N, C-alpha and C positions, 0 to 999 in steps of 0.2 A: 461302472466299469465298461471300457470300450470293447469293441468286437475282438480285436487282437488279444487283449488281456484275457477275455473270456475263453477264447480258443486255446491260449497257452495254458490256462488253468485246467482245462479239460484234457488236453493232450499229454500233459506231464504224467498224471497217474495212469493214463491209458498205455503209453509206451513203457512205463515202468512195469505194467502188468504183463508185458511180453515175456519177462523173465520171472515175475512174481505175481501169479494169478490172484493172490489175495488183494492186490491193489485194484482189482476190478470194482470193488465196492467203493473205493475212493473216486474212481472214474465215474461211476453211476451217480454218486452224490454230487460231484462237481457239475455234471451235465444237468442234473435236476436244479441246482442252484442257478446255473446260467440261463435256464429256460423257464424258471418259475414253476417247476413241477414238484409235486409232493410225494410221488412214488416213482421209483425207478427199478428196473429188473432186467435180468438176462433170461430169456425164455427160449427153450428148445423144444421142437416138435419133430416127431418121426416123419419120415416120408409118407405122404398120404394122410397125414394128421391122425394116425391111429392112436397116438398117445402124445402127451406133452408134459413138461415140468418147468418149474422155475429154479434155475441154478443159482440165482442171486435175487434178493429182494431188499431194496432200500426204502424205508418209509412204511414197511409192513412188518408182520410178525411171522414166526415159523408156522403157525396154524394156517395162515393164508397160503403159504408155499405148499404145505401138505394137501390142503383142500383143492388147490388147482390141479395137481397131478392126479389125485384120487377121484375127483368128481367133476371138475369144470373144464378141463382142457378141451374135451371133445365139443363143448358148447361155445367155444370162443368164435363168435361170429366174425370178428375182425380177421382172425387168422384164416378162417374158412374162405372168406371172400377175397383175400389178398394173396392166397397161396400161389396162383399163377403169375402174379405181378412181382413176386419177390425176386430180387437179384442182389448178390453181394455188393455192398457199397451204396445201396440206394435207401431212400427214406419213404415211408408211407404214412399218411395222415389218416387216422381212423374216420374222420369226417368225410373223407373221399371214398370210404369203403362202405359205410352204412350211415344213414341219417340218425340223428339223436332220437327222433320219435320211434324209428324202427328198432334201435338198440334197446330202448326202454320197454319194449314189448317182449324182450327175450328173457329166458331164465338166467342166462349168463350175467345180465345186468342186475336183475332183481334179487338174485340169491348170492351173487359174488361181487361184482364191481361196485354195487351200491354200498356194500359194507365198508369199502375203502374210499367212498366218495369220488369215484372215477367215472367220467363221461367221455373223455377224449384221450387219445393215446397217439404217440409217434413211435414208429418201429424203425430202428436203424438195423438193416440186415447185414449180418456178417457171413452167413452161409445159406445157400439155397441150391441143393443138389439132390442126388439120389439118396444120400444118407439122411437128409432132413433139412430143417430150417432152424437157424439160430438168429435171434434178434435181441438188441438192447432196446428196451421200451421206456418211454417217459409217459407219465399220466398226469392229467389235470382235472380238477374238480369242475362240476357243472356250474358252480356259482361264479367261476372265473370266465373271462372272455376266451375265445378260441386262441390257439397259439398264433402269435404275430408273425409277420413276414420275416422279421429278424431272427425269431426263434427257429423258424423253419430253415432259414439260410445257414444258421450255425449248425443245426443238425445235419444238413446236407454236406457241410464242409467236414464235419467230424466223421460221417459214415464211412468214407473210403479208408480213413485211418483205422477205424474200428475193425473193418474187414481185414486190413493188413495185419493188425495185431492178432486177431483171432486165427488167421492163417498161420502165423508164426507159432502161436500156442498149440495149434493142432499138429504142426510139424514136430515141435519139441515133445509133445505128448506121445506121438508115434515113436520117436526115438527113445523116450524114456522106457518104453516097453522092452527095449533091447539093452538098456544100460541101467545101472543101479542108482545113479544120482542125477540131479538136474545139472550139476556142474559138468558131468561127463556128457550129458545130452547136448549141452551148449558146445562142448568141444567137438562132438560128433557131427553137428549140423554143418552143411557146406556154406552157409551164410557166415561171413566174417563178422564178429562182434567184438567191440572194444568198450570197456567201461572206463570212463575218465573221471578223475577227481576234481576238486575245486581249483587246482592249479593247471587244469587241462592236460595233466599227465596220465599216462596209461596206468590204471590200477589193476586191470584184469583184461586179458585177451584170449580168445579161443585159438585153436590150432589153425583154422582157416585165415584168421587175421595175422598170426605170426608168420605164416607162409608169405603173405603179401608184403609184410615188412622186410622179410629176409630177401625177397627177390629184388627190392630197391629199384623197381622199374616204374612204379606208380606212386609208392609211398615210402617214407623213411621215418625213423624216430629221431627227433632233434631235441636233445635235453629231456627225453622221455615223452615228448609230445608228438602226435602224428602230424606230419607235414607232407604236402603233395610234391612230387618231383617236378611238376610243371612250373612251380614257383608262382602260380597265379594268386595265391593267398585266399581263394574262396573257401577252402576247407577250414583254414584257421579262423576266418570270420564266422563261419557257421558254428564251429565249436564254441567260439567266444560268446556268441549270442545265446547258445543253449546253456552255457555254464554261468556266465556273468549277467547276461540279459541285455536288453536294449531299453531305452527310455520311452515309455508310452504313457501319455497323460500324467507326466511328472513322476512316474514310478518305473523302477527297473523291472522289466518283464522278461523272463527266460522263455525262449521259444524254439520250436523245432526248425530245422533248416535242411536243405538238400542242395547238393551240387554235383557236378560231373567232373571227374578227373581225366585228363588227357594223357595219352602216351607220347613217346618221342616224335611220332609222326603228326601229332596234333589231333588225332582221332579220339573221340570220347571212348573211354575204356573202362571206367569204374563209376558206379553210382554210389554216392555217400549220403546217407541219411543220419542226422544226429538229433537226439531228443533229450530234453531235460529229465533228470531224475532227482528225487529227494537226496539231500546231502548224505554222502557216505565217505568213509575215510576221514581225511583232515579237511574240514571246512563244510560250508553249507551247500555249495553248488556241486553238481555232478551231472554226467550225461552218459548216454549209451550211443555208440556209433555203429551203424550197420553198413557194411561194405559189400557190394554185389557187382562182380565183373559183368560187363556188358556181354550178352550172348552166352552166359555161362550155362544156360539150360538149352537143350536141343529145341529148335524152333517148333518141331512137331509136337513136343510135349507142352510147350507154352500155348500153342494154338488150341490143342485139345482141351487144356484146362480152362482157357478163356471161353471156349464154347460151353463147357459144363457150368462154369460159374456165372456167366453173364448172358448166355443165350446168343452169342455172336454167330453169324453165318460162317460157313467155311472160308469164304473170301475175306470177310472182315477179320476173322481169327488169323488167317495167313498174313494179312497186312500187319496186324498187331505184333505177331511173332517176328516178322521181318524188321519192324521198327525197333523192337527190343534188341535185335542182333546188330543193327546198323546205326541206330540213334539218329537217323537222317531220313526225312520223308522221301526225298528224291531217290536215295539209294534203296529204300524199302520198296518204292514203286518199281524201280528197275528189277529188283529181285522177284517181284510178283508179276512182272510182265505187263504192267499197266501204266497209263500216263500219270504224271504227277497230279494233274487236275482231278483225275479219277480217284487217286489215292487220298487227296484232301477231302473230297466228298465222302468217301468211304470212312475216313477217320471221324468225321462229324457224327456218323451213326455209331461208331465205337464209343465216342465221348458220351452220347446219349444213353447208351446201354450200360456203361460202366459208372456213369455219374461223375467222371473226371472232367476237369475243365482245362483243356490245353495239353500240349505235348509233354511238358515237364511232369505234370501230375500223372499222366498216363504212364510215363516211363517209371515213376515210382511204383505204381500198381503192377506193372509188368515185372519189375524186379522182385516184388513180393511173390508173384505167381511163380517166377523162376525159382525162388527159394523152395517153394512147395515141390516143384518138379525135381529139384536136386535131391 
């Protein structure tokens, strides 16, 4: 299976888990399959590593989950060593944290990891802030070679998506404390969400999405299908690839897509992310569409959140917030009172700290941050 097919197989259950947390087990299993791992987990630790737990374990049993929280979380040498290096959307390789020989001298290995035949782990960080650390982990046996470069590349590509989905889950969880059902929570969130069926028609949309359709400035419904008012066709293509798929290695692969929608003046005004879902309604294909207006979140809140999540400096965070508001490096530089060359240099540091590769990927992350701020 090629890289694109592996990525699609992992991202489909991941983004489905944004609205259905039970699909996280499918995401973890798919990531294990794609990287040759025999154990996968979602691990959460309190700030300062005072306590920890396994919220999900694939390839292990309930006793191992209970034992980790009750006895071994405080002994996790990998977590202890990497705490200061954790940032949402990044990946850490346990071999870069502690040598195998050092690991094998610890109680954590001899009384816990060894029982599950684990000697190496990858941690995909979703949260690293004052509340604690949350990672999706992959584990490999000592009898196998270390993770290959292509395994690490896949993990690094998945990690920002995992951080985005976890941010959405946290936001919905917060809203659920104030409403009685998940459906009401989806309606209450400021991020516009649209569920599409196999015919690419709207099956379900929340209040924020309905407002966008009603305004008919950026989006409209044509035969029940979302269409962009700019007539560019990029949104239709992204939805088609998520629902029907594209041909990769002779097989149809459904994959996530992203595009920008422009307003009547030609300025980027809406970020559209579309992700495949398992078939619902009539047919096998389905997708969820997330729509986030550019600059919907106050720049101050975006900047503050970026500093908290990724450790950006005030100037880096201010530039990121300005880029989110303008979608243009030159305009962002003007807003920050710096030269374009300075802005480009500063953006490289933002890319390094967030793990994103290029402006489109960073814009996707900023949209997810803006949804949290909302």
